[in-house]
C-alpha positions, -999 to 999 in steps of 0.1 A, spaced: 65 67 141 80 37 124 66 2 130 69 -29 110 39 -50 116 31 -55 153 55 -73 176 32 -101 190 22 -137 187 -11 -124 174 5 -109 144 24 -141 138 -7 -162 137 -34 -140 123 -21 -126 91 -47 -129 63 -25 -130 32 9 -137 46 23 -155 76 48 -135 96 74 -141 123 86 -110 141 119 -99 156 119 -76 187 130 -41 178 126 -8 197 95 11 207 90 29 174 98 0 150 94 -37 145 104 -59 115 85 -84 95 107 -114 87 102 -146 68 70 -136 50 54 -166 33 21 -167 14 -9 -180 33 -34 -180 5 -66 -162 10 -84 -139 -14 -50 -133 -30 -14 -128 -21 -23 -91 -18 0 -71 5 -28 -46 12 -50 -73 27 -21 -85 48 -13 -50 62 -49 -39 68 -57 -71 87 -29 -66 112 -19 -29 116 -46 -9 134 -36 23 116 -39 8 81 -72 5 63 -77 -11 29 -94 5 -2 -111 -25 -19 -108 -22 -57 -111 -58 -68 -101 -93 -58 -65 -82 -61 -44 -50 -64 -61 -32 -35 -49 1 -20 -40 12 15 -46 42 38 -22 50 66 -42 70 92 -66 81 64 -38 91 41 -32 75 6 -19 82 -29 11 105 -29 6 114 8 24 81 16 54 65 -2 62 29 -12 96 15 -18 105 -20 -30 142 -29 -23 150 8 -22 131 15 -55 104 41 -52 74 25 -70 44 44 -85 13 31 -102 3 42 -137 -35 42 -132 -50 76 -121 -80 55 -108 -57 35 -85 -63 1 -102 -26 -6 -98 -14 10 -65 23 6 -57 17 -22 -31 2 -43 -59 35 -47 -77 50 -71 -52 35 -103 -36 35 -115 0 55 -146 -8 84 -125 -22 88 -104 10 113 -106 37 103 -75 57 80 -45 56 88 -13 74 57 8 81 63 45 88 34 64 105 38 101 102 65 124 88 94 104 103 114 92 73 136 117 55 154 91 33 125 87 8 110 114 -14 73 121 -5 70 104 29 46 131 41 21 112 63 37 77 62 51 50 40 62 15 33 97 1 28 94 -34 14 124 -57 12 121 -88 -8 139 -120 2 177 -121 2 198 -148 -13 216 -172 10 249 -191 6 232 -223 18 212 -241 -9 175 -241 2 141 -234 -10 104 -239 -7 73 -248 -27 40 -232 -18 6 -242 -31 -28 -229 -21 -65 -231 -30 -96 -214 -19 -132 -206 -25 -144 -193 -59 -117 -212 -78 -87 -194 -62 -54 -213 -68 -18 -204 -66 16 -221 -67 49 -205 -60 85 -216 -55 117 -201 -41 152 -214 -45 184 -199 -32 221 -208 -29 257 -199 -37 292 -197 -24 316 -171 -9 316 -152 -42 281 -152 -54 246 -158 -39 215 -161 -61 178 -163 -53 148 -169 -77 112 -167 -67 83 -173 -90 45 -176 -86 13 -178 -105 -22 -173 -91 -57 -168 -105 -92 -166 -91 -128 -166 -102 -150 -138 -90 -155 -137 -53 -191 -137 -39 -203 -113 -12 -225 -125 17 -256 -124 -5 -240 -147 -31 -234 -119 -57 -203 -122 -78 -184 -91 -90 -204 -89 -122 -237 -94 -103 -228 -65 -80 -224 -44 -111 -257 -57 -126 -275 -48 -94 -261 -13 -89 -247 1 -122 -263 16 -153 -269 -9 -181 -241 3 -204 -216 -3 -176 -228 -39 -169 -208 -69 -182 -217 -85 -215 -233 -120 -211 -202 -138 -223 -180 -121 -197 -203 -123 -167 -186 -154 -154 -150 -148 -165 -122 -151 -139 -115 -120 -118 -77 -120 -126 -46 -140 -134 -12 -129 -121 23 -142 -126 53 -128 -108 91 -134 -106 118 -120 -84 155 -126 -90 186 -115 -70 223 -119 -72 247 -107 -45 283 -107 -56 313 -103 -33 339 -84 -54 364 -81 -25 363 -79 13 333 -58 24 325 -49 -12 292 -63 -25 274 -57 -58 236 -64 -54 214 -69 -84 176 -73 -81 147 -76 -105 109 -80 -98 85 -85 -126 47 -87 -125 23 -97 -153 -14 -94 -144 -42 -100 -170 -79 -93 -172 -84 -78 -138 -121 -69 -132 -129 -37 -114 -167 -39 -110 -176 -5 -96 -157 14 -123 -165 17 -160 -133 0 -172 -113 -32 -164 -76 -37 -167 -67 -57 -199 -33 -62 -184 -10 -46 -158 27 -51 -164 55 -38 -141 92 -42 -138 114 -31 -109 152 -31 -112 179 -22 -87 217 -21 -88 235 -15 -55 271 -12 -46 277 -16 -8 309 -11 11 309 -21 48 334 -10 76 355 14 56 370 27 89 362 24 126 339 54 122 328 51 86 305 21 89 289 18 55 286 33 20 257 24 -2 251 36 -38 219 25 -56 205 31 -90 169 20 -96 143 19 -123 107 9 -124 80 10 -151 43 2 -153 21 -3 -184 -16 -3 -176 -44 -2 -203 -80 1 -190 -108 -8 -214 -146 -11 -216 -141 -42 -237 -161 -65 -214 -190 -40 -208 -222 -36 -228 -211 0 -238 -184 -16 -260 -211 -30 -283 -215 6 -295 -180 19 -289 -149 6 -271 -129 30 -250 -93 24 -239 -73 46 -215 -37 35 -215 -13 48 -189 24 43 -186 48 55 -160 85 50 -153 106 60 -122 144 61 -121 166 73 -93 200 74 -77 206 74 -40 238 76 -19 239 68 18 269 71 42 266 57 77 289 68 105 294 60 142 308 91 158 316 84 194 283 67 200 263 89 177 249 72 146 248 95 116 236 89 81 243 114 53 227 110 19 219 124 -15 187 115 -34 177 122 -70 148 108 -90 127 114 -121 92 101 -129 76 103 -163 38 97 -166 20 95 -199 -16 86 -209 -35 81 -242 -72 76 -251 -83 53 -278 -118 49 -294 -124 16 -312 -87 10 -312 -78 43 -328 -63 73 -310 -89 99 -301 -83 130 -322 -116 148 -326 -119 185 -323 -138 182 -290 -116 153 -277 -82 150 -261 -59 122 -271 -39 125 -239 -50 122 -203 -15 131 -190 9 144 -216 44 131 -209 45 148 -175 79 147 -157 85 151 -119 122 156 -109 135 157 -74 169 163 -59 175 162 -21 201 160 7 192 143 40 208 135 73 196 114 103 212 110 137 206 88 167 221 91 202 215 74 236 215 95 267 211 71 296 174 61 295 166 86 267 170 77 231 169 106 206 165 103 168 163 132 145 163 138 107 162 165 81 158 167 44 157 195 18 140 189 -15 143 207 -48 115 195 -71 99 204 -104 69 191 -123 63 199 -160 41 186 -189 43 186 -227 8 201 -226 17 237 -234 -17 249 -221 -6 239 -186 21 256 -165 53 241 -151 59 242 -114 89 243 -90 87 233 -53 113 235 -25 107 222 10 124 214 43 114 182 61 126 177 97 117 155 127 127 144 161 116 112 179 124 105 215 119 74 237 124 74 274 126 42 294 107 45 326 120 11 338 130 -22 324 95 -29 311 78 4 301 86 35 281 70 66 268 77 82 233 72 115 217 77 125 181 74 159 163 79 163 126 72 182 94 72 168 58 59 179 24 50 164 -9 45 179 -43 14 175 -65 16 147 -89 8 149 -127 -28 137 -123 -35 164 -98 -19 191 -119 -27 181 -155 -52 153 -159 -78 156 -187 -107 133 -196 -132 129 -225 -169 131 -215 -200 123 -236 -223 152 -232 -251 140 -255 -259 110 -277 -275 103 -311 -252 117 -324 -224 114 -299 -211 148 -287 -178 149 -267 -163 175 -244 -129 177 -227 -130 179 -189 -99 192 -171 -96 177 -136 -60 188 -130 -52 222 -114 -18 234 -125 -17 261 -97 -16 236 -68 8 242 -40 27 214 -23 12 199 9 28 201 43 21 178 73 30 190 107 25 162 132 29 152 169 28 116 182 28 105 218 26 71 233 33 46 261 44 10 258 46 -18 284 62 -52 279 66 -79 306 62 -116 310 24 -114 311 14 -88 286 24 -64 259 5 -31 257 9 0 236 -13 31 233 -5 61 211 -22 92 198 -14 117 170 -24 151 158 -17 161 121 -20 196 108 -23 196 70 -14 228 52 -25 231 15 -38 195 16 -46 185 -20 -83 176 -22 -107 166 -50 -139 186 -49 -166 190 -76 -146 184 -107 -111 194 -99 -83 194 -73 -78 222 -48 -57 231 -18 -74 232 16 -63 232 53 -73 203 74 -67 183 106 -65 146 112 -62 132 148 -67 99 165 -53 70 186 -45 33 185 -43 6 212 -28 -28 208 -24 -55 235 -14 -91 240 -22 -110 272 -2 -142 277 -28 -162 297 -6 -193 297 26 -205 279 3 -217 251 -27 -193 251 -27 -157 241 -55 -132 240 -51 -100 220 -70 -69 212 -64 -38 191 -83 -8 180 -79 24 159 -99 56 158 -93 87 138 -112 119 127 -105 143 99 -118 178 96 -114 206 70 -107 239 86 -135 254 65 -161 240 42 -152 244 5 -169 271 -16 -205 260 -23 -203 231 2 -213 228 39 -197 195 50 -164 199 69 -157 162 73 -126 149 56 -129 120 31 -112 86 35 -113 86 73 -125 51 82 -144 47 115 -134 30 147 -122 -6 140 -113 -32 165 -100 -68 166 -102 -93 194 -86 -127 190 -74 -158 208 -45 -180 198 -37 -215 212 -3 -229 203 -6 -267 209 28 -277 195 59 -262 179 49 -240 150 13 -253 152 -16 -233 164 -54 -226 164 -67 -190 161 -101 -174 163 -108 -136 159 -136 -111 157 -131 -80 135 -156 -52 140 -161 -18 125 -184 10 137 -208 26 112 -191 50 88 -215 79 97 -190 108 96 -182 113 59 -179 139 32 -214 139 17 -206 168 -5 -179 148 -23 -194 114 -30 -191 96 3 -221 78 19 -230 62 52 -218 26 56 -233 2 82 -211 -12 110 -201 -48 107 -185 -77 126 -170 -109 111 -154 -140 126 -123 -156 112 -108 -190 121 -75 -205 112 -55 -236 120 -18 -243 112 0 -276 117 37 -283 112 48 -317 100 83 -316 113 105 -289 99 97 -293 63 59 -292 58 34 -266 70 -3 -270 64 -28 -241 70 -65 -242 67 -89 -213 75 -123 -197 71 -129 -160 69 -162 -143 75 -177 -177 86 -212 -163 91 -212 -150 55 -219 -114 63 -226 -88 36 -207 -56 42 -186 -29 26 -155 -12 42 -145 11 13 -163 44 8 -170 63 -24 -150 96 -23 -151 112 -58 -113 112 -63 -120 78 -77 -142 75 -108 -169 51 -97 -202 40 -112 -235 54 -101 -271 45 -112 -288 69 -88 -281 92 -60 -255 69 -44 -223 57 -60 -219 20 -63 -203 3 -32 -181 -28 -36 -190 -54 -11 -163 -74 7 -160 -112 1 -185 -135 19 -175 -168 36 -141 -178 23 -124 -212 29 -88 -217 21 -59 -240 25 -21 -236 20 7 -261 19 44 -252 21 73 -277 16 107 -264 27 140 -280 17 
């Protein structure tokens, strides 16, 4: 199912890292519009999504650059596009997930797909995001946004746009930084490491109080009208992040630099039936060195793992209206190159028992053809799609084999209007994704003894992996009237050859994920709204892995619910209070690093006041009772620190106060 952040006053007023206005769409999709930063821990898109979409959970990695799960699925099981460009992170330890390469203040809309219902993007197996940054306007306008918060958080951003009938241009820039946040016990990131990690992995004294990160970002666009209905669209997004601390891993990111380019040629209304032609070339790259430089282990030897990846592609889409049937025909081709090197004391590792490469120039190529259709039959709306992929993955590591994968993806999604206010919907789909280079080829260096230091090469990749297929069914009901909005939906996902990390390598397993979500808004008066939402899911392996007994699937967060109340006392001015609660994480994969997490509840408050049409002021407090809790578990597919039997948890921020001021012109 597609949805683009929930269609409700609640979502407008409760977003943690971004403020959102929403436009009404159909049952299976909504659209985020006019996304503007509302400073909190950071302008992190992962925080914004997980705070407002019941099916999305956040994987806390640091004060910024956090990752997301959609119904318990992450990594290559979900896809991320920015302005049509498929974006991939370089770090195998997910320090730079795709959603971290764009900021909330740059975004115009985010489309969230739940399940195998998008055939236009390579790798949308269990869900995905389509992020569209702001578009340039002909009218000259802009805004300046400044924010501050606890622990030295500060940011400033500006957007300006304008043009004429021939060309429209937009430029957005921002900079933000923050000290280390404190958990409810008052522990900073480095103190959490000191309390839970082995001594060599703790921070050196001179780095214990360093900032958690600094980030600069720019987005520029130019839309050029070459002739009637012919438009050339140029887009660039650049991010430069420095000194990002990752306290429950052994390394921090010295920097994380990314570039996203897009060139589109769009022709509208070619004929009465041929509605649109869009040809796009895109390119993205990420450079991400991780280092032990700030840790005590660097006093003896400094380790650096530098990963680089680039993604380029070409996509052609043709839209038709054939006697009331909407049809899209498309071709899609892409190539991703991923390379990683190890350095010891600033020299490339070249010992006889060491590997100099973690991923040796691995290349993933994909070619595909796809089609989507939509037709209205009275009260019944039917959407269907199909895609066929030809893919290959190869590496310059001659000890590892190359692989070819072919797959058919297909889905049908139906919506039936019971009356003017309610409808039911049903979706059935199948989609596949190929293993990535980390899962196939990744190697790491490991110290097996000291004094003297003896190294060994550990191969985590499994070059015999099959591609994973998700077969899913979704069913739901939605009601909208003058007094309430209500939606309930359930899903059942059958995962064939699911790629799973167990022991020291990746393997294919069969598994099931199922669950449901409820969201509701009650319009008590014209100015008072009460809302509630909840999400529950379970994941089970069909059989325990060899040598294991636990059949629970990792990354399946427990029941989570939000109850809130919003009072709109004037135009674009409001007060909001919400309680966010999670059940204990007591169903987990104990054989593969996960552990029990206690349940938690926090209270958030926010007030927004508009001074006319030009100035908006927001103040807020999150986790006002300063609770100490963790919402991210410790599945071994991430390399995390451990000083004993349990891997180090990373606690969430404690009480956080923030303010944000926006001036529009």
